N, C-alpha and C positions, 0 to 999 in steps of 0.2 A: 126590222130586226131589233131595235131597241139597244138597250145597254147589256144585253146578254153576252155578247162578244167581250167586252170589257171585265164584266165579272168572270168570265171564263179565263181570260187573260191572268187575272190576280190569282185565281186559284192554282193554275199552271205553275206561276212563279213560286208561290208558297210551297208547293210540292217539290219543285227544284231545289229550293232552299233547305228543305228538311233531308232530302235525299242525297244531295251533293255539294250544294253551295257552301254549307258551313264547314266542310272539310277540304276546301280547295287550298287553303294556307298561303295564298300569295299576298295576304295583307291581314293585320289583326282581325280577329272574329267579330268584333263589335263594329269595327269600321266596315267590314263586309257586309253585315246585317243592314246597316244604315243605306249602303251603295244600293244593295239589292232591293230594299224597299222603295228607293227613289226612283229607278228604273221601271219597277213594276208598276207604281201609281202613274209615272209619266206616260207610259205604253197603254194603260188602262183608260186614262183622260182622252188620248189621241183616238183611241178605238171609239169610245163613247162619242166624241165630237164627230168623227167621220160617219158612223153609222146613224146618227140622229139628224144630220143635215143633208147635204148634196151628194155624198159619197166622196171617194178620193180624188178630189179635184186638185187643181195646181197649188192652191193654198195649202191644203193639208199634207200633200207630198212635200212641199218646200219646208213645212215645219218638222214633217218626220225626218227628212234628210239632215237638216241642221242639229235638231235635238238628238238625233242618233249619234252623229259625230262627237257632239258635246259630252253626251253620257259615257261615250267610249274612251275618252281620254285618260282616265284613271287606269283602266285595265291595260291599255297599250303602253302604258308608262313601265309597267312591270312585265310585259311580254313582247320581246322584239322579235321580229322576223329576220333570221339570219340573212345575209347577202349571199348570193350564189358563189360556189367555190369555183374560182377559174382554174385555168390549166396551171399545173405546177411547173415553174422555171426549172431547168436542169440544175442540179447542185453543182456547185464550183468545184474545181480540181482541188483536192486537199493539199495544202503545203506539207512538203515532207519535213517533218520536224526532226532535229538531231535526236539521237539517242539519249535517253536519260542516263545520267551517271548510276553507275552501281549502288545499290543500297548497301551501306555498311552494317547496319543493324536492324532488324525487324521488331517493332514493338507490337505487342499485343494490343489489338483494338479493344477499347473499352466496350463493355455490353451496352446495347441499348435498351435503357431500363424500361421505358414506357412500351416499347415493342414486345419485350419479354413479358411485361406485366399483362398486357392485353391477349397475348397469345395463349400464356400458359396459366395465368393467375385469375383473371377476370372474366375467362371463357366459361362456357356452360360446363358445369361440373368442377370447376377450379376452386381453389382454396377460398377465393373471395370473388365468388360469381357476381358479375354486374358491377363491381367497383370501378373507379376511374382514378388517373393520377392527374394532379394538376399542380401549379404553382412551382415548377422546378426551381431549386437553387442549388448552387454549387458550393460543396464544402471543401475543407482542406484536403480531403482524400476520397471524395465520392460526390454524391447527390443526395439532394433532399427535396421530398415531395408531399404534398398533402393528398391524402386518400379520401376520396368521396364515397362513402358506404351507401348502398342502396336502402331505401327506406320501406320498399316494398317487394313483393316477390321473394327471392332468396336472400333474406336478411342475414346479415353478418354484423355482429356488434364489435366495438373496438376492443373489448376484452378478448372475444374469440379470436380475433385477428392477431392479437399478440401471441396468444397461445397456438396460432398456426404458423408463426414465424419459421420453424424449421420446414413446414411443408412448402411455404412460399420460396425459400432458398432453394429446396429441391427441385421445384417446378421451374425456377429460373435457371438451374444450372450454377448456382453459386454455394458456397460454403455458409454454414450457419453463422459464422462470425461476421459475414458482410451484409447480412440483413438485421434491422431492427425497426421494431413498431412502437412508436411513442405516443403517449396521450396528447390531444389537441385541446388547446383553452377553449374552443368555441362549441365544443359539444360531443357528445358520445357517437355521433353520426360522422366524425371525422377523425383522422389519425395521421400522424406523420409517419413517412417511410424514409429511413436513412439506410442508403446504399453505399458501402464502401468499396470503391472500384480500384484505387491504387493501394495495394497492400504494403508496398515498400514505403511509401510515405506514411502510411497509418502506423507502421511498425517504427518508423524514425520518430513520429511525434509522441511515442511513449518513452522515450529516452528521459530519466530524470533530469529536469533543467537546472537543478541546484537549489539550495535553500531559499536564496534571495528571490528568485522567481516563483517559489512555491509559497511564499508569504505575504499576505497584504497587511502591512501594518495599520492602514486606514480601518478596515473592518475586523480585523484580528482572524481572518480566514485562512486556512491552510489547505493548498491544493495538492492532490497526492495521485491523480489519474486523469483520463480523459473518457468522455462518452464518444460514441461513433461520430457524432458531428462535429467533434473537435473541442466541445464546450469541456472545460475543466472541472473535475468533480471535487467538490469543497468537504472541509471539516471545519465546524466552528469551534475553535479552540479557546480562546480567551478575547477579552474586550476590556479597555481601561476602564469603562463606566459600568460594566455588566458582571465582571469577574471571570472565573474560569469554568468551562463547561467539560463535562464528563461524556464518555462514549463507550461503545462496545463494537468489536470485530469479531465475527462469527465465521469460521472455516475450517474444514476438515484438513486431513493430512495431504500436503501437497498443494493446497488452495492459495499459498502465498501469503497468509495471515502473519506469520512470525516477520517476514520481509517487510510488510507494510507497516507493522508496529516501529521497526528499526528505521523505516524511511521517515515516517511521522516524526520519531524522536530526533532524527538528525536535523531536521528542518527547524524544529523548536529549539534545540541547544543553539544553533547558529543566530538565533535571534539576539542572543547576549543577555536575555533576561529570564532563562528557564533553567531550572535544575530538575534533575530526575531521580527519583527513588524507584527500585523496580524488584520485582518477586518473580523468580522463575522456578517453580516447584520441580523441574526436570534438571536440575543441577548446572544450569547455565547453557544447556545444549540448544534450547530453543532461540535465545537472544545472546549469542556470544559477543557480538560486537558491542551491543549496548550495556552488557554486563561489565565490560572492561572499562567504559567511559561514564557510567553512571555515578552520581555522587554517593549513593548508598545502593548495594545490589545484595539482596538475600537469594542464593539459591539453594535449592533443595527444599525439604519440608521439616526442618529442625524446628520444633515448637518455640525453643528459647529464642531463636533468632527471628522467627515470625512474630513473636509476642513482643519483641523489642521494637521492631519496626512499627508495629500497630500503637504501641504506647507512644513512640515518637510523632506518629500521625496525629494523635490525639493533642499532643503537647503543642505541635505547630498550628493545627486548627484553633484551638481553644485560645492560645495565647494571641493569635492574630486577630481573632474576633474581639478580645478584650482591649487589645491595643488600638483597635479602629475606634473604640469607645473613649479611650484615654486621649488620643490625639486630639489637637485643637488647630484647626477646627475639626469637629468630628467627621469621620469618615464613613461612608456607605459601603465602600469596596477598598480592600488592600491595595496599595498602589503597587504597580507592575513596573519595575526597573531592575537594572543590574545589581542595585544594592539592596533590593527588596523584591527578589525574583519570584516568579511562578514556580510552584512545586507541582510537578505531575507525578502521580504514582501509576506505575504501569505494572499490571500483574498478568503474566502470560499463563494460559492453562488455569484460569482463575477458578475453575470448578474443582480443582484439587485442593486447594486451601480451604475451600467450604466444605470439603467432604469430611465428616466426623470419622469414617474408617480409615483415613490417611493421616490426619492431624491430631485426631482426638476430639470427643464432643466439645470439651470446654473451649479448646483453641479455635475450632471451627466456628462456634458462635461468636467469639471476640472477632475473629477475621471479618465475617459477615457484617456484623454491627458496626464495626469501625469504617470499613469500606462504604456502608450505607451512610454514615455520617459525612464522609468526604463529599459524595454527591448531593446530600440533602442539605447539610448546614455549612460546610467549609468553603462553598464555591466563592463567597464574598471575602473569604480570608486568602484568596489567591491559590487555592488548592483545587485540583481535578484528578479523576482517576480514569485510567484507560484499561478497560477489561478486554481480554481476548481469550477464546476458548473454541475447541472443535465440538463442544456440545451445543444442543438447541433446544433445551428445556429452561425450567425456573431454577434449576441448580446452578445454572451460570452465574446466577445473581444470589446465591446462598439460600434460595427459598424465600427471599424478601420480595414482596411485590413493589414495596416502596422504592428499593434499590433498583429494580427493573425499571421502574417508571421515571425515575430521574436520570438514569444513565442513557436509556434510548430516546429521551426527549429531544436532544438535540444532535446526536450523532450515532447512527447505526450502520455499520458495513457488514453486508451478508455476502460471503463468498461460497464457492462449492461446499455442500454439506451432503453427508450420505443419507440423511433422513430430513423430512420436512420439518420446517420450525413450528413449535407448538402454537397453538392457536392464540392469538393475542399477545404473542411475546414482544412484537414489534407492531404496533398499531399502524395500519395503513399500508403494510408491506403486502405486495401482491405477486412478487416474483417466484420463479420455480428455481431455488437453490439446488435441487439435485441435478438439473439439467445443465447448470453452468460449466464450461470448460475449467480445467484446473490452471495454475500458474497465473493468479493475478486478476481474473475476471470477477467482478463484483457488482452488486447493487448498492446503492446509497439512499438512506432514508433518514431525513433529519430536519433541522430548522431551515436550512437553505438548500436549494437546488435538488429536491427530491424529484427522481423520474422513474417511470415504470420500466425502462430499458436498463440493461447491464452496461457497464464500461470496463475499463481495465485499468489496473494501477500502473505507475511509472516503473520501469526497469531501473532500479538504483542499486542493485546489489554489488556491482564492481566498484561503484563510486564511493559507497557508504564509508569505508575506512578512512578514506581521505577527509571527508567532511567531518567525521567524528574527530579526527586529529585536529582540525583547523578551527573547531568550535571553541569560543571562549569557555573558560571554567568559572562558574559563578557559584557563590555559597549562600546559604541563608543568612539572613541579617544577624547582628550581634543580638539583638532581643530575643531572638529565637536559639541561636547557638548555646547561649548560656544555659536556659533551663534544659535543654537536650543533654548538655554536658553533666550538669549537676545530677538529673534524674536518671539518664541511661548509663553514665559512665563510659567504660571502654567499648560498650556495644556501640556508642555513637562516635566516640573520638577514634575508633579503629575502623570506622565504617569503609574507609577507602581500601582497607585491606581485607574487608569481609569476602570477597571473591577467593583471594589467595587463601585466607584461612579455611573457606570451605573446601577448597581444592584440596588442600593438605590433609584436612579431616577425611576426605574420602580416600585419599591415598593410604592413610594410616589404617582405615577400616579393611582396606582391601589387601595390603601388603605388609602391614605392621609398621611400627615406628622406625626401624632400622631395616629396609628390604635386603635380603640375601643378594650380595652382588652377583652371584652365580645365575640367579633367577633373572636380574637385570641383564646380565649378558644374554641370556637366551631369548629374553623378550625383544632386544635389539636386533636379533636375527629376522624376527617376524614382524615387529612393529617399531621401527627406530622412534617415531614421534612419541609413542608411549614411553620409550626407554629415555628419551631426552626430558619429557615432562617429570618422571620420576628422579632423575638426576638433578634438575633443577630444584625441586622441591628438597631433596636431601641436602643440596648445596647451600640452601637457605638455613638450614639447621645447624650445618657444621661446615669447615673447610674440608673435612675429610669425609665425603659421603660414604654411607653404607658401611662404615668401618666401626669395630668394637674398640673399647680402649686399648690403646697399643701396649698398656702394662698388663692386660689381662694374659692369662695362659689358654691358649686355644689348641685344638686338635685338628688335624687333617685326616682322620682315619676313613672318614667316609668318602667314596669315589666320587669324582666330579660329576655334576649332572649330564645326563645324555639323553638324546631323542633321535629316535629313527624316523626319516621322512617316508613319504609315500613312494619315492623311488628306490628306497632301500639304502640312503646314505645315513651313516650314523653321526651326529653332531655332538661334540663333547665342548662342555663348557670350558672358557679360557681361564676360569677361575681354579686355581690349584692350591693356594694356601693363603690365608690371611697376612695382613702386612704387619701383625704382631708376632712375638717369639712362640714358638710351639713348644709342646712338651718335650721334643727331642732336642732343643737347643741347650747348650751348657749354659749354667748360671754364669752371668757376667760376660758372656760371649758377646762380641759386637754383633749388632743385628743389622742385616742388610734387607730392606723391604724386597718383597718378591716383585720382580719387574712386570711379570705377566699380569699380576693383579693391579699394578699400577697403570699399565695400558688398558685394562678393562675400564678403570675408573676415569682414565684420561679420555677414553672413547666416549663414555657418557657424558662427561664435561663438554666435550666437542659437540655431541648431539644437541645438548640444551644451549649451547652458544648459537649453533646454526638455527635452532628454532626461534631464538631472539634476533636473527639477522645479523649477528656478530661473527667475527672470524674465528671459525672452530680450530685452527692451527694455534692461534694465541691462546685460547681457553685450555687447549690440551697441554701446552707447554707450561701455563701457569699451575694447572693441577699436579703436574708431575714435579715441578719446583716445590710446591707446598707439601707434596707426600713425602718426597726424598730428601728435602732440604738441600737441593742442589744450588739453590739461589738464596741470597739474604737480600730482603727488602730494602731498597734505598729510596730516600724521600729528597724532594727539592728542598734547598736551603732559602733561609730569609723570608719565611711564612709564617706569621704569628699563630696561624690555626694549627699549625704542626709543632708548636712548641711543647704540648703536652703529650703524654703517652696516650691518652684518649682520643687525640686528635690523629695521631700517627696510625693508630689502630683503625678507626673508623675510615680513614682515608684508605688504607690498605684493603679494608673489606670492600670498598667501592671499587677499587682496582681489580679486586679477585672476582668481581661479576656482582656482588650484592647491589640491588638497585631500588629497593624501598627501605623506608626507616624500619619496618619491621624485620626484614632479612638482614639489614646493616647491624640491628641491634644485636640480633641472635648470633651472627657471625662475630661481632666484635667483642660481645660479652657485656654490652653497656645498656642502661635504662634508656627508656623512650625519650625523657626529657634531655639526657645528656646528648643523645643522638641528634635531636633537633638543634640544640644548641651549636653543637660542632657543624652541622650542616650548614647552618647559616654562616658561621665563620669560613667554611670551605668555598661557599658561594662567593662571599665577598672578597676572597683572595684568588677567586677565579680558577681554582684547582678543580672543581667539578661544576657540571652543569645540569639543568632540568631538561630531560628529554620529553616529558609531558607531566601532567598533574601526579604529583606523588612519587615521581621516577626520577633516578639521578644516575649519572655515570661520570667517570673521570674524564677531563678536558684534556684531550690529546696535545694541545698547544702548551699545556703546564710543563 
């Protein structure tokens, strides 16, 4: 027979390997190949030995038996024959357990994210077919996974997965706000899945934690919201060694843009070394709280007021830049401290002050170029600008690409918009602003912490007034205040009254310098708050609001104002005659003011007091006394500040409700310098006290 059987055995072994052996899978493939070759060679050698000698005698059979067992050991180590199954013993009688106590509250079971993903997302035809979830981590309000995307077959890129986040949420039976897809640092074939499972905890984590917890003094970073995994969203505001950084917030109506601006400013003011100038072209309606507490607030689009602030910005920036060179040792960056504070210029709806159709071509160019210098040149002078707009094109930046580049370089927040952002406006931004929900949802793109997913701003609206009241008031340093005063005059020295002045100007334009009291009485029926505001403005002009000179002759021939409501009722004005004598009064006749008119004006004064949080009854009694002469003012004795007529008049003006130097001066009839001198004396005698910066009231204990 020769060696033919041996060669046949080798051929059979090779064929078996090709057809089946390499796919068995019970060991690594290279090891299986070596094992198969060893067995085949050993078998061929035994066959050749047996066929070329005396056949299968005792010795060849013994070698076959021993060698076969030895070569089979590796196989049987991986393949065990199970023991036979014996009869199953009878199950023991179950112990009767006591009934569990009634469950007082049933909690919703958290969804099994992996199970839902495999069944509805990674399945055939799903939004991410063939993907897998791994590396589960618990977050503050949910879970975080690494998504392994398939590299072959139905390929889905990380960017496509982000675009399908809404489909994924729908497939898993969740809301769109519960699912986020974020980029992975190790490659585009990976992604992070952030699933929010505990909505109550997520909502609680969005409560504004307060200014101290939202500012890191070591890095100068301000935190203003959270991403779904609990990480806080940053804003690089200022740094002692690098200066002040600018930024932009884009968001449509209802997106939460203005509230975010006020939240950031509240955090900055509470650091104790920030002062804020602001521009609100919408007459202060966008940023009402900030307008009240800003060091200088320009509301509206009056070119004169805008131009004054633009000149002030250049004065601060140029003077501080020169002072850095004059100082010894020379400084690269303006020092940031309560005595030399940061100046942040906030401009809401900034596209309006850059629009030549709204402010004029010349002023629009001045505004754009000045703001450009803040972002480009004044950073090391301790100045920065925060722009906010509901637009999404280059006109947000006054058409200047240099302004756009310097503002978006460090901080860009994109909230819900009705149109896509113009291409290249914010480099690196890839979110879908049109798909964002309203009320605080936003993307952040900047120097620190940029991510492809959106988060949500803290809810600070209810707490903002308190934090603004508690914030320390700081002013620019003497070296800056002096040139501002010399070059801008009253535009700067009266900056704390800019909001009141603008409000008074608006009221004058709409209702005249002395509104008709009958009109105020009718307005009070429909809108008591508006009537209170008009009464307060008029009270600041004169102690007798809305009244003509009592020595003038007036007539009451016209009928009282009347209005018929939709229900058929006719409303007559309470105003029947002026408080001065009429043409029918006899010359020299003692004049008694009309009590109905007094009541109307007292009502307006009461509304104004109520709007300020004061006692309306006391205000009504005071205005009646002032109008009718029923009471003669009395003053405490023994105080030096009341030794002059000016002191008594100014003190009485404060007791009558005037609370700012401007209104006190108008009511008492004295110059601003005299008012400030008397105020200091009254404060020293503790007859008055400061309620907040620039506001005074009589001390009840005096």
